[in-house]
C-alpha positions as CSV (number, residue, x, y, z in Angstrom):
1,X,163.9,56.7,90.6
2,X,166.4,59.2,91.1
3,X,168.3,61.5,87.9
4,X,171.4,63.6,87.5
5,X,170.3,66.6,85.7
6,X,173.5,67.6,83.4
7,X,173.9,70.8,81.4
8,X,176.6,71.3,79.4
9,X,177.7,74.2,76.7
10,X,181.0,74.4,74.9
11,X,181.9,77.7,74.9
12,X,182.7,78.9,78.2
13,X,184.5,81.8,78.0
14,X,181.7,83.9,76.3
15,X,178.4,85.7,78.7
16,X,175.8,83.9,76.8
17,X,177.3,80.6,78.5
18,X,175.7,81.2,81.4
19,X,172.2,82.1,80.3
20,X,172.0,78.8,78.0
21,X,173.0,76.5,80.9
22,X,170.9,78.2,83.3
23,X,167.5,78.0,80.5
24,X,169.0,74.4,79.9
25,X,167.8,73.9,83.7
26,X,164.9,75.4,83.5
27,X,163.5,73.6,80.9
28,X,164.6,70.6,82.6
29,X,163.1,71.2,86.0
30,X,159.9,71.9,84.5
31,X,160.0,69.1,82.0
32,X,160.7,66.9,85.4
33,X,157.8,68.8,87.4
34,X,155.8,67.7,84.7
35,X,156.2,64.4,84.5
36,X,157.1,63.3,88.3
37,X,160.7,62.9,88.1
38,X,163.2,62.9,90.9
39,X,166.4,64.9,90.7
40,X,169.0,64.8,93.1
41,X,171.6,66.5,91.7
42,X,172.3,69.3,89.0
43,X,175.1,69.4,87.4
44,X,176.4,72.6,84.8
45,X,179.9,72.2,82.6
46,X,181.2,74.5,80.6
47,X,183.5,72.5,78.1
48,X,183.1,70.9,74.7
49,X,182.0,66.9,74.5
50,X,184.1,66.4,71.5
51,X,186.9,65.6,73.0
52,X,187.4,63.0,76.0
53,X,188.5,65.0,79.6
54,X,185.2,66.7,80.5
55,X,185.8,66.4,84.7
56,X,182.2,67.4,85.6
57,X,181.3,64.5,83.1
58,X,183.1,62.0,84.8
59,X,182.3,63.3,88.2
60,X,178.3,62.5,87.2
61,X,179.1,58.9,85.7
62,X,181.5,57.8,88.9
63,X,178.0,59.4,90.8
64,X,176.0,57.2,88.1
65,X,178.5,54.0,88.9
66,X,178.4,54.1,92.4
67,X,174.8,54.3,92.4
68,X,174.4,57.9,93.9
69,X,171.3,58.0,91.3
70,X,169.6,56.2,88.4
71,X,169.2,58.1,85.6
72,X,169.8,61.1,83.3
73,X,168.2,64.3,82.4
74,X,169.6,65.7,79.7
75,X,168.3,68.7,76.9
76,X,169.5,66.4,74.2
77,X,171.6,63.3,74.0
78,X,174.9,65.3,72.3
79,X,175.2,67.3,75.6
80,X,176.5,63.9,77.5
81,X,178.8,63.2,74.1
82,X,180.1,64.3,70.5
83,X,183.3,61.9,71.0
84,X,183.1,57.9,70.7
85,X,184.3,56.9,73.6
86,X,182.6,58.9,76.3
87,X,179.3,58.1,73.9
88,X,180.2,54.3,74.3
89,X,180.6,54.4,77.7
90,X,177.2,56.0,78.2
91,X,175.8,53.1,75.7
92,X,177.5,50.3,78.0
93,X,176.3,51.5,81.2
94,X,172.9,52.0,80.0
95,X,172.9,48.2,78.0
96,X,173.9,46.9,81.4
97,X,171.6,48.5,83.2
98,X,173.6,51.1,85.5
99,X,172.3,54.1,84.1
100,X,168.2,52.9,84.0
101,X,166.8,55.7,82.0
102,X,168.4,58.8,80.1
103,X,165.5,61.2,79.5
104,X,165.3,64.6,77.3
105,X,162.4,66.5,76.4
106,X,161.8,64.9,73.5
107,X,162.5,61.1,74.0
108,X,163.9,58.2,76.6
109,X,166.3,55.7,76.2
110,X,166.1,52.8,77.8
111,X,168.3,49.7,78.1
112,X,166.0,47.2,76.0
113,X,165.6,49.5,73.1
114,X,168.2,48.4,70.3
115,X,171.8,50.2,70.6
116,X,172.1,51.4,66.9
117,X,169.2,54.2,67.3
118,X,171.7,56.4,69.7
119,X,175.0,55.1,67.8
120,X,174.0,56.8,65.3
121,X,172.6,59.8,67.0
122,X,175.7,59.8,69.1
123,X,178.1,59.6,65.4
124,X,175.8,62.3,63.9
125,X,176.6,64.2,66.7
126,X,180.2,63.2,66.4
127,X,180.5,64.1,62.4
128,X,178.8,67.5,62.9
129,X,181.2,68.4,65.2
130,X,183.7,67.4,63.2
131,X,182.2,69.3,59.7
132,X,182.0,72.3,62.6
133,X,185.7,71.9,63.5
134,X,187.4,71.3,59.4
135,X,184.5,74.2,58.0
136,X,185.9,76.4,61.0
137,X,190.0,75.4,60.0
138,X,189.0,76.0,56.7
139,X,187.0,79.6,57.1
140,X,190.9,80.1,59.2
141,X,192.6,79.3,56.0
142,X,190.8,81.5,54.2
143,X,190.6,84.3,56.4
144,X,194.7,84.3,57.2
145,X,195.3,83.8,53.2
146,X,193.3,87.2,52.8
147,X,195.7,88.9,55.5
148,X,193.4,88.8,58.2
149,X,193.6,88.0,62.1
150,X,190.9,84.8,63.1
151,X,191.5,84.8,66.8
152,X,191.1,87.4,69.7
153,X,192.9,91.0,69.2
154,X,196.3,91.0,70.4
155,X,197.2,93.6,72.4
156,X,197.1,96.9,71.0
157,X,194.3,96.1,68.6
158,X,190.5,95.5,68.6
159,X,188.4,93.4,67.3
160,X,186.0,95.3,64.6
161,X,182.9,93.2,64.3
162,X,181.9,95.1,61.5
163,X,183.6,93.4,59.1
164,X,185.5,91.1,61.7
165,X,189.0,92.9,61.0
166,X,191.6,94.3,63.8
167,X,192.1,98.0,64.3
168,X,194.3,100.0,66.3
169,X,193.5,100.4,69.9
170,X,193.3,103.6,70.4
171,X,194.6,104.2,73.9
172,X,197.0,100.7,73.7
173,X,199.1,101.0,70.2
174,X,200.7,103.9,71.3
175,X,202.2,102.1,74.1
176,X,203.4,98.9,72.0
177,X,205.6,101.1,69.9
178,X,206.9,102.5,72.6
179,X,207.7,99.0,74.2
180,X,209.6,98.4,70.3
181,X,211.3,101.4,70.8
182,X,212.5,101.5,74.0
183,X,213.7,97.9,74.4
184,X,215.0,98.0,70.5
185,X,217.6,100.5,72.5
186,X,219.7,97.3,74.1
187,X,219.1,99.4,78.3
188,X,216.0,98.0,79.3
189,X,214.7,94.6,80.8
190,X,211.0,92.9,80.7
191,X,210.7,94.3,84.3
192,X,212.0,97.6,83.6
193,X,210.4,98.2,80.8
194,X,207.0,97.1,82.4
195,X,207.6,99.9,85.4
196,X,209.2,102.2,82.0
197,X,205.3,101.8,80.5
198,X,203.4,102.1,84.0
199,X,205.1,105.8,84.4
200,X,204.0,106.7,81.2
201,X,200.2,105.8,82.0
202,X,199.9,102.3,80.8
203,X,197.9,99.9,83.1
204,X,195.9,96.5,83.3
205,X,192.3,96.3,83.1
206,X,192.9,95.7,87.3
207,X,195.1,99.2,87.8
208,X,198.2,97.9,88.0
209,X,201.7,97.2,85.7
210,X,201.5,95.0,82.9
211,X,203.1,91.4,83.4
212,X,207.1,91.6,82.2
213,X,206.0,87.9,80.7
214,X,203.2,89.9,78.3
215,X,205.7,92.4,77.1
216,X,208.2,89.6,76.4
217,X,205.0,87.8,74.6
218,X,204.3,91.0,72.1
219,X,208.0,92.1,71.6
220,X,208.1,88.5,70.3
221,X,204.7,88.5,67.5
222,X,205.3,89.3,64.4
223,X,202.2,90.6,63.8
224,X,203.4,93.9,65.0
225,X,205.3,94.6,61.7
226,X,202.7,92.9,59.0
227,X,203.2,89.3,59.8
228,X,200.8,86.3,61.3
229,X,202.5,83.5,63.0
230,X,199.3,81.1,63.2
231,X,199.6,77.2,63.6
232,X,203.4,77.0,62.8
233,X,202.8,79.4,59.7
234,X,203.3,82.6,58.8
235,X,200.8,84.8,56.3
236,X,201.1,88.4,55.2
237,X,199.0,90.0,57.9
238,X,196.8,93.3,56.8
239,X,196.2,94.3,60.1
240,X,197.8,98.2,60.8
241,X,201.8,97.8,62.3
242,X,202.9,99.6,64.7
243,X,206.8,99.1,64.2
244,X,209.3,98.0,61.4
245,X,210.7,95.1,60.3
246,X,213.9,96.0,60.9
247,X,213.0,97.2,64.9
248,X,211.3,93.7,65.5
249,X,214.4,92.1,64.2
250,X,216.8,94.2,66.5
251,X,214.3,93.7,69.5
252,X,215.0,90.2,68.8
253,X,218.8,90.4,68.7
254,X,218.3,91.9,72.0
255,X,216.5,89.5,73.3
256,X,218.6,86.8,72.2
257,X,221.6,88.0,73.7
258,X,223.1,90.8,71.1
259,X,222.6,93.3,73.3
260,X,221.5,92.2,76.4
261,X,220.2,95.4,78.8
262,X,221.8,96.0,82.2
263,X,220.4,97.6,85.3
264,X,221.4,101.4,86.3
265,X,221.3,102.6,89.2
266,X,222.4,106.3,87.7
267,X,221.4,107.4,84.2
268,X,224.3,108.9,83.2
269,X,223.8,110.6,79.7
270,X,227.7,109.9,78.3
271,X,228.7,106.4,79.3
272,X,229.3,104.3,75.8
273,X,230.3,107.1,74.1
274,X,234.1,108.1,74.7
275,X,236.9,105.7,75.5
276,X,240.4,107.1,76.8
277,X,242.6,108.6,74.6
278,X,245.5,106.7,76.8
279,X,245.0,103.1,76.9
280,X,242.0,102.7,74.6
281,X,239.5,101.5,77.7
282,X,236.3,102.5,78.0
283,X,235.6,105.7,80.2
284,X,232.4,105.4,82.9
285,X,230.7,107.6,85.3
286,X,229.6,107.7,89.1
287,X,228.1,109.7,91.4
288,X,230.4,111.6,94.3
289,X,229.4,114.2,96.6
290,X,225.7,114.6,94.6
291,X,228.2,115.5,91.8
292,X,228.6,113.3,88.8
293,X,232.3,112.3,87.5
294,X,233.5,110.6,84.3
295,X,236.7,108.8,84.3
296,X,238.6,106.0,82.5
297,X,237.5,102.9,83.9
298,X,241.9,101.5,83.6
299,X,240.2,98.0,82.6
300,X,244.6,97.1,81.4
301,X,245.7,98.3,84.8
302,X,248.4,100.5,83.3
303,X,246.8,103.6,83.2
304,X,246.9,106.8,85.7
305,X,243.8,108.7,83.5
306,X,241.7,106.8,86.1
307,X,242.5,109.4,88.7
308,X,241.6,112.5,86.4
309,X,238.0,112.6,87.3
310,X,236.1,115.1,84.8
311,X,233.1,116.8,85.9
312,X,229.6,116.0,83.5
313,X,229.0,120.0,83.2
314,X,233.0,120.3,82.3
315,X,232.5,117.5,80.3
316,X,229.4,118.2,78.7
317,X,230.8,121.8,78.1
318,X,232.9,120.6,75.5
319,X,230.7,118.1,74.2
320,X,227.9,120.4,73.0
321,X,230.8,121.6,70.7
322,X,230.1,118.8,68.4
323,X,226.6,120.6,67.6
324,X,228.4,123.6,66.0
325,X,229.6,121.7,63.8
326,X,226.7,120.2,62.1
327,X,224.2,123.4,61.9
328,X,223.2,125.5,59.3
329,X,221.3,128.7,58.3
330,X,217.3,127.4,58.4
331,X,216.8,129.7,55.4
332,X,219.6,128.1,53.2
333,X,217.5,124.9,54.5
334,X,214.3,126.3,53.3
335,X,215.7,126.9,50.5
336,X,216.6,123.6,49.8
337,X,213.7,122.0,50.7
338,X,212.1,123.7,48.1
339,X,214.2,123.6,45.3
340,X,214.0,119.7,46.6
341,X,210.7,119.3,46.0
342,X,210.4,121.4,42.7
343,X,213.2,118.4,41.5
344,X,210.7,115.7,43.0
345,X,207.5,117.0,41.0
346,X,209.2,116.6,37.3
347,X,211.1,113.4,38.0
348,X,210.0,109.7,38.6
349,X,212.0,108.7,41.3
350,X,210.7,105.4,41.4
351,X,213.4,102.8,40.9
352,X,212.4,100.4,38.3
353,X,215.1,97.9,37.9
354,X,214.8,97.1,41.7
355,X,211.2,97.1,41.6
356,X,211.5,94.4,38.4
357,X,214.1,92.6,40.6
358,X,211.9,91.9,43.5
359,X,208.9,91.3,41.1
360,X,211.2,88.5,39.4
361,X,212.5,86.9,43.0
362,X,208.8,87.0,44.0
363,X,207.7,84.7,40.5
364,X,210.9,82.6,40.6
365,X,210.0,82.0,44.4
366,X,206.3,80.7,43.5
367,X,207.5,78.4,40.5
368,X,209.9,77.0,43.3
369,X,206.7,76.5,45.5
370,X,204.7,74.9,43.0
371,X,207.9,73.2,42.3
372,X,208.0,71.7,45.7
373,X,204.3,71.0,45.9
374,X,204.3,68.8,42.9
375,X,207.2,66.6,44.1
376,X,205.4,66.5,47.4
377,X,202.0,65.1,45.2
378,X,204.3,62.6,43.6
379,X,205.7,61.1,47.0
380,X,208.9,62.2,46.0
381,X,209.4,64.0,49.2
382,X,208.1,63.1,52.7
383,X,205.5,65.7,54.7
384,X,208.5,66.6,57.1
385,X,210.6,68.0,54.6
386,X,207.6,69.7,52.7
387,X,206.6,71.4,55.0
388,X,209.8,72.6,56.2
389,X,210.6,73.6,52.6
390,X,207.1,75.1,52.2
391,X,207.9,77.0,55.8
392,X,211.2,78.6,54.0
393,X,209.4,79.2,50.6
394,X,206.3,81.1,52.6
395,X,208.9,83.1,54.6
396,X,211.3,84.3,51.9
397,X,208.1,85.3,49.8
398,X,206.7,86.9,52.7
399,X,209.7,89.2,52.8
400,X,209.9,89.7,49.4
401,X,206.6,91.2,49.3
402,X,207.2,93.4,52.2
403,X,210.2,95.0,50.6
404,X,208.4,95.3,47.3
405,X,204.6,97.3,49.1
406,X,207.2,99.4,51.0
407,X,209.6,100.2,48.1
408,X,205.9,101.2,46.0
409,X,204.4,103.2,49.6
410,X,207.7,105.2,49.6
411,X,207.1,105.7,45.4
412,X,203.4,106.8,46.2
413,X,204.6,109.0,48.6
414,X,207.8,110.9,47.2
415,X,207.7,113.5,49.6
416,X,208.0,111.3,52.7
417,X,212.0,111.1,52.0
418,X,211.9,114.6,51.5
419,X,210.6,115.6,54.8
420,X,213.0,113.5,56.8
421,X,215.8,115.3,55.2
422,X,214.6,118.6,56.2
423,X,214.1,117.1,59.7
424,X,217.7,116.1,59.8
425,X,218.9,119.6,59.4
426,X,216.5,121.1,61.4
427,X,217.0,118.6,64.4
428,X,221.3,118.9,64.1
429,X,219.9,122.9,64.3
430,X,218.2,122.8,67.2
431,X,220.2,119.8,69.0
432,X,222.7,121.9,70.7
433,X,219.9,123.9,72.8
434,X,217.6,120.8,73.3
435,X,220.9,119.0,74.6
436,X,220.9,121.7,77.4
437,X,218.1,121.6,78.4
438,X,216.9,118.1,78.5
439,X,216.5,115.4,81.2
440,X,219.1,112.9,81.6
441,X,217.4,110.5,80.2
442,X,216.6,113.0,77.2
443,X,220.5,113.7,76.8
444,X,221.2,110.5,76.3
445,X,218.9,109.9,73.2
446,X,220.1,113.1,71.7
447,X,223.9,111.9,72.3
448,X,223.6,109.0,70.8
449,X,221.6,109.9,68.1
450,X,224.5,111.7,67.1
451,X,228.0,111.0,68.5
452,X,229.4,107.3,67.0
453,X,232.6,107.9,69.6
454,X,234.8,110.1,71.3
455,X,238.1,109.7,73.4
456,X,239.1,111.6,76.2
457,X,242.6,112.6,77.6
458,X,243.8,115.0,80.2
459,X,240.1,115.9,81.3
460,X,239.6,117.3,77.7
461,X,237.9,115.7,74.5
462,X,240.4,114.6,71.9
463,X,238.1,113.2,68.9
464,X,234.7,113.1,68.3
465,X,233.4,111.4,65.3
466,X,229.5,111.3,64.4
467,X,227.0,109.1,63.0
468,X,225.5,109.1,59.5
469,X,224.6,111.4,57.8
470,X,225.4,114.0,60.4
471,X,228.8,113.2,59.9
472,X,227.6,114.5,56.3
473,X,227.0,118.1,57.8
474,X,229.8,118.0,59.9
475,X,232.5,117.8,56.5
476,X,230.2,119.8,54.7
477,X,232.0,123.5,54.7
478,X,230.0,126.6,55.7
479,X,229.7,128.6,53.1
480,X,228.8,125.6,50.9
481,X,227.1,126.1,47.8
482,X,223.5,125.7,47.2
483,X,223.6,122.5,45.1
484,X,226.3,121.3,47.4
485,X,223.7,121.2,50.0
486,X,221.0,119.5,47.9
487,X,223.9,116.7,47.7
488,X,223.4,116.4,51.3
489,X,220.0,115.5,51.1
490,X,219.8,113.4,48.4
491,X,222.9,111.3,50.3
492,X,220.4,111.0,52.9
493,X,218.0,109.9,51.1
């Protein structure tokens, strides 16, 4: 009698997988040698037996049915099947004597034996798989409800084996932050962003660029701003975040067409910031004989300003004057900062009314969630409507809880706003010198940080409008009182 030796292990991704299969084969070969069993073939499979569709198992059954072998040699009966369909096939072939013997180190199964014994063993194996699956799902749900992540760590995170949590990957997490920062500007495609990250040092394990599809997947994953999406539901994450909710949503808008990136051969620092002072069309730039020139696009076909080319150097000479309007004495900035610090130390800056409203809304939405569950249990609504409404409520509750947590964090560290305000003044002071010395890319970032829009006519800058809060600085007299300066700092906070 010829036997097929069949070894199976469920989890094919683990290193111990191969060791387990080799161990099964070694033990079974030793058993066959002791009992004079002829092994004609050996098959290994790294698939779960709780669902149908195992290719190696199907091949073994075909070999048996075609008469290539008479029996099966396995470690345990449940190695053959943990579902009733495959188990039924094995029992049927054994009863018909197509399989003449199933050997395990502990028992031999023959066509003459009562079928209910095998049915019982396979039923136990099937139920064990079902119970194990349900236990895993229940454990995952509990972990998710506690803010844990039940899967392998996403890009930028590492699995902390000590407490089964996610921690930041000290190398890759910074690239995730860069992804969101750059993509939110609307100036990068996925391919361009992958190339930019490669230039900044990001590599795959094979030393290549990250695939653009991977970049897209990362930018669509809400875990990076504190929400876990799992099994069609959403959970509040206790994992450290790498971006903000606002920036994540901005990236989604860019992705869906709200700010589609356009590929550029040259990077012009001031395009998109100026319009023509005559026709209102956009001002564009082009390179001629190694120099960059700006001019009206004449999109309406009625403007003569298109012919009036302005060298980038001449435009920048006029543009940088805007930084003089937002510059203040640094000693005064330091005095303002110290005074504001003293004020924070003596006043409660916590907005109790807003916090109370948020907590009331959270309580109300929890009550709504309870009423929805009561209606479902009372069979007043069907499963589909319940799932849809429950998901809406959960997302709304998570958003409110995030806002509440953010407000509490700001209250716990009231100096954050002060530092940002001080940095705002310092940035405005140093922006001119930084712009002059910067690369074209950095020049563009500085210009977009400060300027809202401007207009050109006859090769001259007619007017410029700066963004908030720099407009407050621009409109403040250079001899402003100390109290007025503090007011600007407060308005920015």
